[in-house]
N, C-alpha and C positions, 0 to 999 in steps of 0.2 A: 259697239262696233270697234274695229281695230283699223287704224291708219298705218300705212307704210311710211311714216314720217315721225319725227320727234314731237313730243308734247309741245315744245316751244314753237315749232313750225306750225303745228295745227292750231295752237292758240291764237296765232296771228291771223288766221284765215277763217276761223269758226267763232261765231258770236258766243259769248260766255253763257247766255241763257240756254244754249243747246246742250251744255254740259262742260265739264272740265276735263281736258285731256291729261292722262297720266302715263308717263313712260312705262313700258312693259318689260324693259331689260333686254329686249330682242331687237332693238333698232327701230321699233315702232311705238305706238301709243294706243291706249284704249280710251274711248270716249263713252262715258255713261251719263245718261241724263234723260230728261223727258221734256221735249219742246212743247208738248201740249197741243200741237197742231196736227192736221191731217198727215198721214204717212207720205202722200205724194209730195207735199210741201217740204217735208223733212228730207226726202230723197234728193230733191233739187238742191237744197242747201248743202247737203253732204257732198254732192257731186261738184258744186261750185268751190269747194275747198281746194280742189286742184291736186289732190293726192289719191293714190290708190287706197281703197278701203274695203273692208269685209264686214258685212252685217251679220251678227250672230243671232240677234233677236231684236224685236219680236217678228213673228212670221209676216204680219201685215206690212212691216217696213221692207222685209226681204222681197215680197211680191211687188211693192211699189218701185223698188230699185230695179228689179228685172224688167218691169213694164216700161219704166223711163228709159232704160238702156236700149230696149228694143225700138222705142219711138225715135230716139236720137240716132241710132244706127240707120234706121230707114230714112230719116230726114237727110242724113249725110250722103246717102246714095243719089240724091237728086230727084229724078222723075220716079213716079210710082211704078213699082214692078209687080206687085202682087194682086192688083185689081184694077178695074176700070176707074177712070176719073169719076169722082162723085160717090164712090163706094166708101164705106166706113171701116173696111177691113184693114189688116196689116198692109202697109205701103200706100194707103189711100192719101190723096192730096187733099187734106181737109183744111179749108180756109174759112169756114163759117164762124162767125162771132161767138156762137153758142158753145163752141168747143174749146174756148180758152179756159185755162185754169183760173179759179177764183183767187183773188188776192187775199192773202192771210198775213196778219201781223202777229208779233209775239203776244202771248197772253190770250190767244183765241179770238181776238177782234178781227173783223173782216172789213 
């Protein structure tokens, strides 16, 4: 993936076990690595870095980033707009305990 920030800036915000950022000569940096965790978990970690980024591969991570972006966008709108309360479609106000993401730690431990 490519971040729109220098390798030095990204290294301060991204854990080393996710990969090592390398300046790409175009004002950004490339991060290559394998966190070994679920794509959803990696998508969250990348978003928390606080910089614009582009996922080039793998496809599973690209899908996870798009889905996370959609959920965050809907959550930011406040009230559900796309369905009745209690539905599980886009825009649903899901508060059930079973819908929380599992906690994952580096190295594949849960």
